[in-house]
C-alpha positions, 0 to 999 in steps of 0.5 A, spaced: 525 513 490 521 507 492 522 502 498 520 495 497 516 491 502 515 483 502 512 482 509 505 481 510 500 487 510 501 488 518 508 489 518 508 493 511 503 498 514 508 498 521 514 500 517 510 505 512 508 508 518 515 508 522 518 511 516 513 517 515 513 519 522 521 518 523 522 520 516 529 518 516 529 511 513 536 509 509 532 503 506 529 507 500 531 505 494 531 508 487 527 505 482 532 506 476 536 500 479 530 495 479 528 497 471 531 490 469 528 486 475 521 486 477 522 478 480 528 481 484 509 489 548 510 495 548 517 497 548 521 504 547 524 505 541 531 502 540 534 506 534 541 508 533 543 514 530 545 511 524 538 507 522 541 503 516 544 498 522 536 496 522 535 491 517 527 492 517 526 486 513 530 481 516 526 478 523 521 474 525 514 475 528 513 475 535 507 474 539 504 480 543 498 480 547 497 488 547 495 487 540 491 488 536 491 496 536 484 497 534 478 492 534 474 492 527 468 493 531 471 500 532 472 502 525 465 499 522 464 504 516 471 504 513 473 496 513 469 492 507 465 487 509 469 481 505 475 483 509 472 483 516 474 476 519 471 478 525 464 480 523 464 474 518 464 470 524 472 467 525 472 464 532 479 465 533 483 471 535 490 469 536 492 471 529 491 478 531 496 478 536 503 478 532 508 484 531 514 484 526 520 484 530 527 486 526 533 482 528 537 488 530 532 493 532 525 494 535 520 498 532 516 503 536 509 502 537 505 506 532 502 512 535 496 515 531 496 522 535 503 523 533 502 521 526 497 526 525 501 531 528 507 530 524 503 529 518 499 535 518 496 538 511 499 532 508 496 527 503 498 519 503 495 515 497 495 508 496 495 506 489 493 498 487 489 493 488 486 490 494 492 489 498 493 497 497 485 497 499 487 493 506 493 498 507 488 504 506 483 501 511 488 499 516 492 506 517 485 509 517 483 505 523 489 505 526 489 513 526 482 513 528 482 509 534 487 513 537 483 520 535 476 518 535 473 525 537 477 528 531 472 531 525 473 526 519 470 525 512 469 519 508 468 519 501 468 512 497 468 512 490 471 508 484 477 509 483 478 514 488 476 513 496 478 518 501 478 519 508 480 526 511 482 527 518 479 535 518 482 537 524 489 536 522 488 537 514 491 529 514 488 526 508 488 518 507 486 516 500 486 509 496 486 509 488 484 503 485 489 501 479 490 493 479 495 494 474 497 501 475 498 502 467 491 504 464 485 500 461 482 504 455 475 501 452 476 500 445 470 498 441 467 495 447 473 491 449 478 493 455 485 494 452 491 494 457 496 499 455 502 496 458 506 503 456 501 508 458 500 511 465 497 518 463 490 517 465 491 514 472 497 518 474 493 524 474 490 523 481 497 521 484 501 528 482 499 532 489 500 526 494 506 527 499 506 519 500 505 514 495 505 507 496 504 503 490 502 495 489 501 491 483 501 483 482 496 478 483 491 481 477 497 480 472 496 472 473 488 472 473 484 468 467 477 467 465 472 472 469 477 475 474 481 477 468 481 485 468 482 486 460 480 483 453 487 485 450 494 488 451 497 493 447 504 494 447 508 498 441 502 499 437 500 492 437 494 488 440 495 481 443 489 477 446 495 474 451 502 474 452 507 471 457 504 474 464 511 476 467 513 479 460 507 483 461 508 485 468 515 487 466 513 492 461 508 495 466 513 496 471 518 499 467 512 504 465 510 505 472 518 506 474 519 511 468 513 515 470 516 515 478 523 518 475 520 523 470 514 526 475 516 525 482 520 530 486 523 526 491 525 532 496 517 533 496 514 526 495 516 519 498 514 513 494 514 506 496 512 499 492 509 493 496 511 487 492 506 481 491 503 478 498 499 471 499 492 471 497 487 474 502 481 470 500 479 463 502 474 461 497 468 456 499 469 449 497 
């Protein structure tokens, strides 16, 4: 089962954390229904008993001077330099002081200690491209800022990076797979396997929460293109309609989720494409 989130990184992360802690969102959707459509200041919690009345994705951004919830300088080892706007000299800070407010409910403020306590012994894994990486970094920093004295361990690698809160047995991971499906090397060429996810998925099976994303990389050309050929149905293509290729890849992923994930044990989310988060020099 998957929850689709099309808001910004901040709101998606808030909503993801809310669902993890509350564990009762009525907005979890089955990916089966989407196999044929990939287009498609501090306040007390105000959730009703029937949380389906809370339309998490219909709302507005509101200014909140209590934000941000952490300073990037307090989390220097986890945030990649290219995503650290303050370190790179951005002079304004107003963009950090917004939170997402649904139309008919109020999101509880994230509590890192409560998260650690309720997620003891659990693994949360983000899978995808730099959107997933940003989510991973943000969640780690949100938790770390609330529990700076807890013992931690970080291992950065490619494709898998791990940050562990050892006193609680909580592990937050990022697995880099921009297309989700596999890429193989064949005679020195990178082959994007639109119907194969067997290699990447080996790392995902034991997570308690899986948050997937893909999108931007499917449209890249030139030096940013991550493959030389696409393979589908045993045929190799130098290129094809990118949306058609994305649909094939999403079907492969959705079929894997339906066939391999025990939804009584593991929560699965899919985050849709976001606006670009790079500002290239002119």
